[in-house]
C-alpha positions in Angstrom: -24.5 -14.9 22.9 -24.3 -15.1 19.3 -23.6 -10.5 19.3 -19.7 -10.1 18.0 -20.5 -7.6 21.4 -19.7 -10.8 23.2 -17.2 -13.2 21.2 -14.0 -11.5 22.7 -15.6 -11.8 26.3 -13.9 -14.9 27.7 -16.8 -16.4 30.2 -16.3 -17.0 34.1 -17.4 -20.9 34.5 -16.3 -21.7 38.1 -19.4 -21.7 40.3 -19.6 -22.6 43.7 -22.8 -24.1 46.1 -23.6 -22.6 49.6 -26.4 -24.8 50.2 -27.6 -27.7 49.6 -23.9 -29.2 49.1 -22.2 -26.6 50.8 -18.2 -26.2 48.5 -19.2 -28.4 45.7 -19.2 -27.1 42.2 -22.6 -25.9 40.9 -24.7 -28.9 39.8 -25.6 -27.2 36.4 -22.9 -25.4 34.3 -22.9 -21.7 34.6 -21.3 -19.2 32.3 -20.9 -15.0 32.9 -19.3 -12.4 31.1 -18.8 -8.6 31.7 -18.0 -6.1 29.9 -18.3 -2.2 29.7 -18.2 0.4 27.0 -18.0 4.4 28.0 -21.6 4.8 29.1 -22.9 1.4 30.4 -21.7 -2.4 32.1 -23.2 -5.2 30.8 -23.4 -8.8 32.5 -24.7 -11.8 30.5 -25.5 -15.2 31.9 -25.8 -18.3 29.8 -27.3 -21.0 32.1 -27.8 -24.4 30.9 -29.6 -26.7 32.5 -29.7 -30.6 31.9 -33.3 -30.5 32.6 -34.9 -27.2 30.9 -38.7 -28.1 31.9 -38.0 -28.0 35.7 -37.1 -25.0 35.7 -39.6 -22.7 38.1 -40.3 -19.9 36.8 -42.5 -17.3 39.1 -44.2 -14.0 37.9 -42.4 -11.2 36.9 -43.2 -8.5 39.1 -40.6 -6.0 40.1 -38.8 -6.8 42.8 -40.2 -10.0 43.5 -39.1 -12.9 45.8 -36.0 -14.3 43.5 -35.5 -17.2 46.0 -38.7 -18.5 44.8 -37.8 -18.6 41.5 -34.9 -20.0 39.1 -32.6 -16.5 39.0 -29.1 -14.9 38.5 -28.0 -12.0 40.8 -24.9 -10.0 41.1 -23.7 -7.5 43.4 -21.3 -4.3 42.8 -19.0 -2.7 45.0 -18.3 0.2 43.3 -15.8 2.0 46.1 -14.1 -1.4 47.2 -14.7 -1.3 50.4 -16.5 -3.9 51.4 -19.5 -1.4 52.9 -21.7 -0.2 50.1 -22.9 -1.7 46.9 -26.3 -2.1 44.2 -27.4 -5.8 43.7 -28.8 -6.2 40.5 -31.1 -9.8 39.6 -33.9 -11.6 37.0 -35.7 -14.6 36.5 -36.1 -16.3 33.3 -39.6 -14.0 32.9 -37.3 -11.1 33.0 -38.1 -9.9 36.3 -36.5 -6.3 37.1 -34.8 -6.7 41.0 -32.6 -4.1 42.3 -31.4 -2.8 45.8 -29.2 -1.0 47.5 -26.4 -2.1 50.0 -24.9 -0.3 53.0 -23.5 -1.1 56.3 -21.4 -3.6 55.4 -24.4 -5.5 53.8 -23.5 -8.8 56.1 -26.4 -10.2 54.4 -26.6 -12.7 57.7 -29.5 -14.8 58.1 -28.9 -14.8 62.1 -27.2 -12.5 64.8 -27.6 -9.0 65.7 -26.1 -6.8 63.3 -27.2 -7.3 59.6 -25.7 -5.3 57.0 -28.0 -2.5 55.4 -30.6 -3.7 52.4 -32.4 -1.5 50.9 -34.9 -3.2 48.2 -37.0 -0.1 47.6 -34.9 1.1 45.3 -35.0 1.4 42.3 -32.5 2.1 39.1 -32.3 2.7 35.3 -31.7 -0.3 33.5 -32.6 -2.9 31.3 -32.3 -6.8 31.2 -33.4 -9.4 28.8 -34.0 -12.9 29.0 -34.4 -15.6 26.8 -35.8 -19.7 27.8 -34.4 -22.6 25.2 -34.1 -26.0 25.4 -30.4 -25.5 26.6 -31.5 -23.7 29.6 -31.9 -20.0 29.9 -29.9 -16.7 29.5 -30.2 -13.3 30.7 -28.4 -10.1 29.7 -28.3 -7.0 31.5 -27.3 -3.2 30.7 -26.3 -1.4 33.6 -25.8 2.9 32.5 -23.2 4.1 35.2 -25.1 6.8 35.4 -27.8 4.6 37.4 -24.8 3.5 40.1 -22.1 5.5 42.1 -18.6 4.9 41.8 -15.2 7.1 42.3 -14.0 9.5 40.2 -10.8 7.5 39.0 -9.4 7.1 35.8 -8.8 3.4 36.7 -10.8 1.6 39.1 -11.4 -2.0 41.2 -14.5 -3.0 42.5 -15.8 -5.5 44.5 -18.2 -8.1 42.3 -20.0 -11.3 42.9 -22.3 -13.4 41.0 -25.0 -16.3 42.0 -27.1 -19.0 40.4 -30.6 -20.0 41.8 -31.3 -23.5 41.0 -35.3 -23.5 43.0 -36.0 -27.2 42.3 -32.8 -28.3 43.9 -32.6 -24.8 46.3 -29.3 -24.2 45.1 -27.3 -21.4 45.4 -24.6 -21.4 43.7 -21.2 -18.0 43.7 -18.5 -16.8 41.4 -16.8 -16.2 44.5 -17.8 -18.8 47.6 -20.0 -17.3 50.1 -19.9 -19.2 53.8 -23.7 -21.0 54.3 -24.7 -18.9 56.9 -24.3 -15.5 54.1 -25.9 -14.6 51.1 -24.5 -12.7 48.3 -25.1 -9.1 50.2 -21.8 -10.3 52.3 -19.2 -8.1 50.4 -16.2 -9.3 52.4 -16.7 -12.5 50.4 -17.1 -10.5 47.2 -14.7 -11.4 44.1 -12.7 -8.3 42.5 -13.8 -6.9 39.2 -10.2 -4.9 37.8 -9.2 -2.4 35.4 -12.8 -0.9 35.6 -12.1 2.6 33.2 -15.4 5.0 33.1 -15.4 8.7 32.1 -17.0 11.4 34.4 -20.7 11.2 33.8 -23.2 13.9 35.0 -26.6 13.3 35.0 -29.7 15.2 35.1 -33.3 13.1 35.4 -36.5 14.8 35.4 -39.7 13.0 36.4 -43.2 15.4 36.2 -46.4 14.0 37.3 -50.0 14.8 37.0 -52.5 13.4 38.8 -56.3 12.9 39.1 -58.6 11.9 42.0 -62.2 11.4 42.5 -63.6 9.7 46.1 -66.6 9.3 48.4 -66.1 10.0 52.2 -69.3 9.1 53.7 -70.8 11.8 55.3 -68.7 14.1 53.9 -70.2 13.6 50.2 -67.6 13.7 47.2 -64.3 15.2 46.0 -62.3 15.5 43.0 -59.1 17.0 42.4 -55.8 17.4 39.8 -52.5 17.9 41.3 -48.9 17.8 39.7 -45.8 17.4 40.9 -42.0 17.4 40.2 -39.0 15.3 41.0 -35.9 15.8 40.3 -32.4 14.2 40.2 -28.7 15.4 39.3 -25.4 13.7 39.3 -23.0 16.1 40.8 -19.7 14.1 40.7 -20.4 10.3 40.0 -20.3 9.3 44.0 -22.5 12.8 44.9 -26.1 13.5 44.2 -28.9 16.2 44.8 -32.4 15.6 44.7 -35.4 18.1 44.9 -39.1 17.3 45.5 -41.8 20.0 44.5 -44.9 19.1 45.6 -44.7 15.6 46.4 -47.1 12.8 45.6 -47.5 8.9 46.7 -50.5 7.8 45.4 -49.3 4.8 44.0 -47.7 2.7 47.3 -49.5 0.2 48.5 -51.2 0.3 52.2 -49.8 -0.6 55.0 -50.8 -4.1 56.6 -53.1 -4.1 58.7 -51.4 -4.9 63.0 -52.9 -5.9 65.7 -51.4 -5.0 69.4 -51.9 -7.3 72.2 -49.7 -5.3 74.0 -48.7 -1.2 75.5 -46.1 -0.8 73.1 -45.8 0.9 69.8 -46.7 -0.8 66.4 -43.8 -0.5 63.8 -45.1 0.4 60.0 -42.7 0.3 57.6 -41.7 2.9 55.1 -42.9 2.2 51.5 -42.0 5.9 49.9 -39.9 6.1 47.6 -38.4 9.0 47.9 -37.5 8.4 51.5 -36.0 4.8 50.3 -33.5 5.7 48.3 -30.6 6.2 50.5 -32.4 4.9 53.5 -29.4 3.4 54.7 -27.3 6.1 55.3 -29.7 8.3 57.5 -30.0 4.6 59.4 -28.7 5.2 63.2 -30.3 3.1 66.1 -31.2 -0.3 66.5 -33.6 -1.2 63.7 -37.1 -0.9 65.0 -36.2 0.0 68.5 -34.9 2.8 68.9 -34.4 4.7 65.5 -33.1 8.4 65.6 -34.3 8.9 62.1 -37.4 7.1 60.6 -38.7 9.5 57.4 -42.6 7.9 58.5 -42.3 10.8 61.0 -42.9 13.1 57.8 -45.9 13.5 55.9 -47.7 11.4 57.9 -49.7 11.3 60.8 -49.6 9.2 64.2 -52.6 7.4 62.6 -51.5 7.5 59.1 -53.5 10.6 57.6 -51.5 11.9 54.7 -49.6 15.2 55.7 -49.1 17.2 52.2 -45.4 17.8 51.8 -44.7 21.4 49.8 -41.2 20.2 48.7 -37.8 19.0 49.7 -34.3 18.3 48.8 -31.5 15.3 49.9 -27.9 16.0 48.5 -26.7 12.1 49.3 -23.5 10.4 48.2 -19.7 10.4 48.9 -17.5 13.6 49.4 -14.1 13.8 50.4 -14.1 10.3 51.4 -16.9 10.8 53.9 -20.9 9.1 52.9 -22.5 12.3 53.6 -25.9 12.8 53.4 -28.1 16.3 54.1 -32.1 16.4 53.8 -34.1 19.2 54.0 -38.3 18.9 54.0 -41.2 20.9 54.2 -44.8 20.1 55.2 -48.1 22.0 55.3 -50.5 22.1 58.0 -53.5 19.7 58.1 -56.2 21.9 60.4 -56.3 19.6 63.5 -53.5 17.4 63.0 -50.2 18.4 62.3 -48.8 22.2 61.8 -46.8 23.2 58.9 -42.8 22.4 59.8 -39.8 22.1 58.7 -37.5 18.8 59.1 -34.0 18.6 58.6 -31.6 15.5 58.7 -27.6 15.7 58.5 -25.5 12.7 58.6 -21.9 11.6 58.2 -20.3 8.6 58.3 -15.9 7.7 57.3 -16.0 4.1 56.6 -13.0 2.1 58.0 -11.5 -1.2 57.2 -12.7 -4.4 58.0 -16.6 -3.3 57.6 -16.0 -0.9 60.6 -17.5 2.9 60.2 -17.3 6.4 62.9 -20.6 8.3 61.7 -23.1 11.4 63.6 -26.4 12.7 62.7 -28.3 15.4 63.6 -32.3 15.4 63.1 -34.5 19.1 63.9 -38.3 19.4 63.7 -39.1 23.3 63.5 -43.1 23.7 63.9 -43.3 26.9 61.5 -47.0 27.5 61.7 -48.9 27.7 65.2 -47.9 25.0 67.5 -51.1 22.7 68.1 -51.4 21.4 71.5 -48.2 18.9 72.2 -46.1 20.0 69.3 -42.6 21.2 69.6 -39.6 22.0 67.6 -36.9 19.3 68.5 -33.5 18.3 67.9 -31.8 14.8 68.2 -28.0 14.6 68.1 -26.3 11.3 67.9 -23.1 9.1 66.8 -23.2 5.4 66.1 -19.6 2.7 65.1 -18.9 -0.6 63.9 -16.2 -2.4 64.4 -15.1 -5.5 63.0 -13.2 -8.0 64.4 -11.5 -10.8 62.2 -13.9 -12.3 59.5 -17.5 -12.7 61.5 -17.3 -10.3 64.7 -18.7 -7.6 64.7 -19.2 -4.6 67.4 -22.0 -2.1 67.0 -23.1 1.0 69.2 -24.8 4.1 69.5 -25.1 7.1 71.7 -27.8 10.1 71.4 -29.8 12.9 72.8 -32.5 14.9 72.7 -33.8 18.0 73.3 -37.2 19.4 73.4 -38.9 22.2 75.3 -40.2 21.6 78.7 -38.9 18.2 79.0 -36.6 17.7 81.6 -34.3 14.5 82.8 -33.1 12.1 81.1 -33.0 13.0 78.1 -30.5 10.4 76.4 -30.0 6.9 75.1 -27.1 4.7 74.1 -26.8 0.8 72.9 -23.9 -1.3 72.5 -24.2 -5.2 70.9 -21.7 -7.3 70.5 -22.1 -10.6 67.3 -20.2 -13.6 65.9 -21.4 -15.2 63.0 -19.3 -18.2 61.2 -20.5 -21.1 59.8 -21.0 -23.4 62.6 -21.9 -20.6 65.5 -24.1 -17.9 65.5 -23.7 -15.8 68.6 -25.2 -12.1 70.7 -25.1 -9.9 72.9 -26.7 -6.7 73.0 -28.0 -3.7 75.7 -30.0 -0.8 75.2 -30.4 1.9 77.7 -33.7 4.2 77.3 -33.8 7.4 79.4 -37.7 8.4 80.6 -36.8 12.1 78.6 -35.9 10.6 75.7 -37.7 12.2 73.1 -36.8 11.4 68.9 -40.0 13.5 67.8 -38.7 12.4 63.7 -37.7 9.1 65.1 -38.7 5.8 66.7 -38.9 4.0 69.9 -40.7 0.5 70.5 -41.5 1.4 74.4 -42.3 5.1 75.2 -41.3 6.3 79.0 -37.6 4.8 79.0 -36.2 1.2 79.5 -33.5 -1.0 79.6 -33.4 -3.9 77.5 -31.1 -7.1 77.7 -31.0 -9.2 74.6 -28.5 -12.8 73.9 -28.6 -15.1 71.6 -26.5 -18.4 70.8 -27.5 -20.5 67.9 -25.4 -23.7 66.8 -25.5 -24.9 63.3 -25.4 -28.4 61.8 -25.3 -28.6 58.3 -26.2 -32.9 56.9 -24.3 -34.0 54.1 -26.0 -37.0 53.4 -28.9 -36.7 56.0 -31.8 -39.2 56.7 -35.4 -38.3 54.7 -33.7 -35.6 52.8 -32.5 -33.7 55.9 -30.1 -30.0 54.9 -29.9 -28.4 58.5 -30.3 -28.5 62.2 -30.2 -25.0 64.0 -31.0 -25.4 67.9 -30.9 -21.9 69.4 -32.0 -19.9 72.3 -32.7 -16.6 73.2 -33.5 -14.3 75.5 -34.6 -10.6 75.9 -36.2 -8.3 79.0 -37.4 -4.8 79.8 -37.2 -2.8 82.6 -38.3 0.3 83.4 -36.2 3.5 84.9 -36.7 2.1 88.1 -35.7 -1.5 87.8 -39.3 -2.8 87.5 -38.9 -5.9 85.0 -41.7 -5.0 82.1 -40.9 -8.2 80.2 -39.1 -11.0 80.0 -39.0 -13.7 77.5 -36.9 -17.5 77.1 -37.1 -19.2 73.5 -35.5 -21.9 73.3 -36.2 -23.4 69.5 -35.0 -25.8 67.0 -35.2 -25.1 63.2 -35.2 -28.3 60.9 -34.4 -27.7 57.2 -34.6 -30.5 54.4 -33.3 -29.5 51.1 -36.9 -29.1 49.6 -36.7 -26.1 51.5 -39.5 -27.2 53.7 -38.9 -26.3 57.6 -40.3 -27.1 60.8 -39.3 -24.9 64.3 -40.3 -26.2 67.5 -40.3 -24.2 70.4 -40.7 -23.4 73.8 -41.2 -20.1 75.6 -41.0 -19.2 79.1 -42.1 -15.3 79.4 -43.0 -12.8 82.3 -45.0 -9.3 81.6 -44.9 -6.9 84.6 -47.6 -4.6 84.8 -47.3 -1.4 87.4 -51.2 -0.4 86.5 -54.1 -2.4 85.2 -54.2 -2.4 81.2 -57.5 -2.4 78.8 -56.3 -5.3 76.3 -59.7 -5.4 74.8 -62.9 -3.3 74.9 -63.9 -4.1 78.0 -61.6 -6.6 79.1 -59.3 -5.0 82.1 -56.1 -6.9 83.1 -55.1 -6.4 87.1 -52.1 -4.6 87.8 -49.4 -7.4 88.8 -46.6 -9.8 87.3 -47.6 -13.0 85.5 -45.1 -15.7 84.7 -46.5 -18.4 81.6 -45.1 -21.0 79.6 -46.3 -21.3 76.2 -45.2 -23.4 72.6 -44.5 -22.4 69.1 -44.6 -24.4 65.9 -43.4 -23.3 62.6 -43.6 -24.9 59.0 -43.4 -23.8 55.5 -43.8 -26.7 52.9 -41.4 -26.1 49.6 -42.3 -23.3 47.7 -41.2 -24.3 44.2 -44.4 -25.7 43.8 -47.3 -24.3 42.3 -48.9 -25.0 46.3 -47.4 -23.7 49.1 -48.3 -23.5 52.7 -47.0 -22.0 55.8 -48.0 -22.2 59.5 -47.4 -20.4 62.8 -49.0 -21.4 65.6 -48.4 -20.4 69.5 -50.3 -22.4 72.4 -49.8 -21.9 76.5 -50.7 -19.1 78.8 -51.3 -15.7 78.7 -51.5 -12.7 81.1 -53.9 -14.6 83.8 -55.4 -16.9 81.3 -54.7 -18.6 78.3 -54.0 -18.0 74.2 -54.2 -20.0 70.9 -52.6 -17.5 68.3 -52.6 -19.1 64.7 -51.0 -17.6 61.2 -51.8 -20.4 58.0 -51.0 -19.1 54.8 -51.5 -20.5 51.4 -49.7 -19.3 48.6 -50.7 -20.5 44.6 -48.7 -19.9 42.0 -49.8 -20.0 38.2 -47.3 -20.0 35.8 -45.2 -16.6 35.1 -48.5 -14.1 35.8 -49.8 -14.9 38.9 -49.4 -15.3 42.7 -52.0 -14.9 45.4 -52.0 -15.7 48.8 -54.2 -16.2 51.8 -53.7 -15.4 55.0 -54.8 -15.2 58.7 -53.3 -13.7 62.5 -55.8 -14.8 64.7 -55.5 -14.6 68.8 -57.9 -16.6 70.8 -58.1 -15.0 74.3 -59.6 -16.7 77.6 -59.0 -14.9 80.5 -61.1 -14.5 84.0 -61.4 -10.9 83.1 -62.8 -11.9 79.8 -62.7 -13.7 76.5 -62.4 -11.8 73.2 -60.4 -13.1 69.8 -58.9 -10.9 67.4 -58.7 -11.7 63.8 -57.2 -10.0 60.7 -57.6 -12.0 57.3 -55.7 -10.9 54.2 -55.6 -11.8 50.6 -53.0 -10.8 47.7 -53.1 -11.3 44.4 -50.8 -10.1 41.4 -51.2 -10.5 37.4 -48.2 -9.9 35.5 -49.2 -9.6 32.2 -45.7 -8.7 31.1 -42.7 -7.3 33.0 -43.9 -4.0 33.0 -47.4 -4.3 33.0 -49.4 -5.5 36.1 -52.7 -5.6 38.4 -51.6 -6.1 41.7 -54.5 -6.2 44.7 -54.1 -6.3 48.7 -57.4 -6.7 50.5 -57.8 -7.0 54.3 -60.1 -6.9 57.0 -59.9 -6.7 61.0 -62.7 -8.2 63.2 -61.7 -5.3 65.8 -62.0 -2.6 63.8 -64.6 -4.2 61.8 -63.7 -2.9 58.3 -63.0 -4.4 55.3 -59.6 -2.2 53.3 -59.2 -3.0 49.6 -56.2 -1.2 47.6 -56.1 -2.2 44.0 -53.2 -0.8 41.9 -52.7 -1.4 37.8 -49.3 -0.2 36.8 -47.9 0.8 32.9 -44.7 1.2 33.9 -41.7 2.3 31.9 -38.5 3.0 33.7 -37.4 3.0 37.2 -41.2 2.4 38.2 -42.2 6.1 36.1 -45.6 5.4 34.3 -49.2 5.3 34.5 -50.5 4.3 38.1 -54.7 3.6 38.5 -55.1 2.9 42.5 -58.3 2.4 43.9 -58.5 2.7 47.9 -61.6 1.6 49.8 -62.7 1.3 53.4 -65.7 -0.1 54.4 -67.0 0.1 57.8 -69.9 -2.5 59.4 -72.4 -2.8 61.4 -71.5 1.0 63.2 -69.1 -0.7 65.6 -66.3 1.3 65.1 -68.0 4.0 64.0 -65.9 4.6 60.4 -67.4 6.5 57.5 -67.2 4.5 54.1 -63.8 6.0 52.3 -63.2 5.4 48.4 -60.8 7.0 46.1 -60.0 6.5 42.6 -56.5 7.8 41.5 -54.7 8.2 37.7 -51.3 9.2 38.2 -49.2 9.3 35.8 -45.4 10.2 36.0 -42.6 10.4 32.9 -38.9 10.1 33.4 -36.7 12.7 31.4 -32.7 10.9 31.3 -31.2 14.0 29.8 
């Protein structure tokens, strides 16, 4: 802060806690300054600390968890519409943390209608930090070409700033935020006025070169080289065109293994950077339940095989007072798996006051090659709305219809949901209807064949000012969800009665009882050789979850569910142990195990997972993910070395290995080593 640039900038020093002591001033003095030039916005924090030796510094891997370290972050609502924004943050080790907000960014920890938060967006910006006997400091430089904003001579932005003191599990904000929310609650942001920016156009070109060698067992070894390019052009400060050729995602982390003990679809999140940017704009429906557009349907088969993407284009941003998005992607054929196809998405969304909006979407899939059995052209039409009521209420809904050749009948879906999220209460009620023939082939449905779903929830928060034994908050609550098929047969019901107990040191204990109903109209093979007869099963189970103080170098989490399961019993456990070594190394080892005893047969499913991450510097790191499944009987290894420059571009070295055992799964060894280099030309 000795730089003359900052000497004339008055600091903001008023910060208010929302936890642990809601409404009280921050326990440590905090200063934030904001300034800008023609090219960039600058934000500087000075974070005084009476115990600098107690500052918690975690590893600086990009987009790591800022809640596990001393940290700062700030949000910019550049359209001042309380709907869309950008979050930037860091810790004393100079972590680069950034995210996009959409759909109100409500930041609620509970409830049915949270805002859109996209942590996988990576912008071009810089941060520097310093630790000293006074505490620590951070200085950000955010180029205006990295963010979007209106084309106005003078602008007012929404803004808020947060400091976390991890040893106290304290969060303090410049503009006060209720304890049920976090910094993504744009409706509670303050005002950054008088911002003057000239209109700036910007072109970013990111070419890549890639080399790969691999061994696929009986198929032998192979090697190949490839190249491609991405281009980003800012037509206006609010509207961006993205082009991609020969798109590649070799550097993306492998999916986490999952095991299903029911008949329904597993959900795997999108991790590919091109599809993650502005993902909130294209999201319509109910997250992980009914999504009208799900980008994993492009370039990936149903079992995760990579389908080549030849080229694509996306236009997204604000135009004529509305948010617009147009995307087209062309995939190549993969013999025996998928035909060459074109995917198009058109989206428009009009923001309205008080977190409200109206929107529409069209999703189209056109098979351009020789269609394989089961492949069809497909279209999805949809409209959605949000209506903010007062400060805490929100109603959301959508209607949709699909058009698929050779499918007749009920091909519609709709939903209506309401939520209320005050400092004391969190309430939610929703209804989802999915027609038997509703078929969004470029979307996601958690249960095929149509259903009706009722969900409701009520939660009460009791914040304890001076609770015994360091108690901070009690959260008793209940929830109920039920599914019926199109003929009114009840497929499942789940009544959950729980209490969350939270201590000031961040430890938590959850204790619950679940009443479970499962209905089968035909026998169900839950495990190889274990078939559950048709019928309706009523069971009761207890659930326990505990976590220790994660500000320590060693922390532990444990989830356990014990009780009835279909015609028998189940013990399900999910322990995990986390080790943090200074600001360089983080390791986490976990287990997901189901021990099932049924009259029809006993079995155990088990997934073991080990994560390792070592950061030599904020831009030089090594990550590894090892997973083992006893059901598929294989070990999966994903090891990634990264030497980054700007916006996650640079050198990636990736080793993948899937090794089968004992011939149980029939899997062939599949090993590959990939070297990929990307470079950003920022013109």
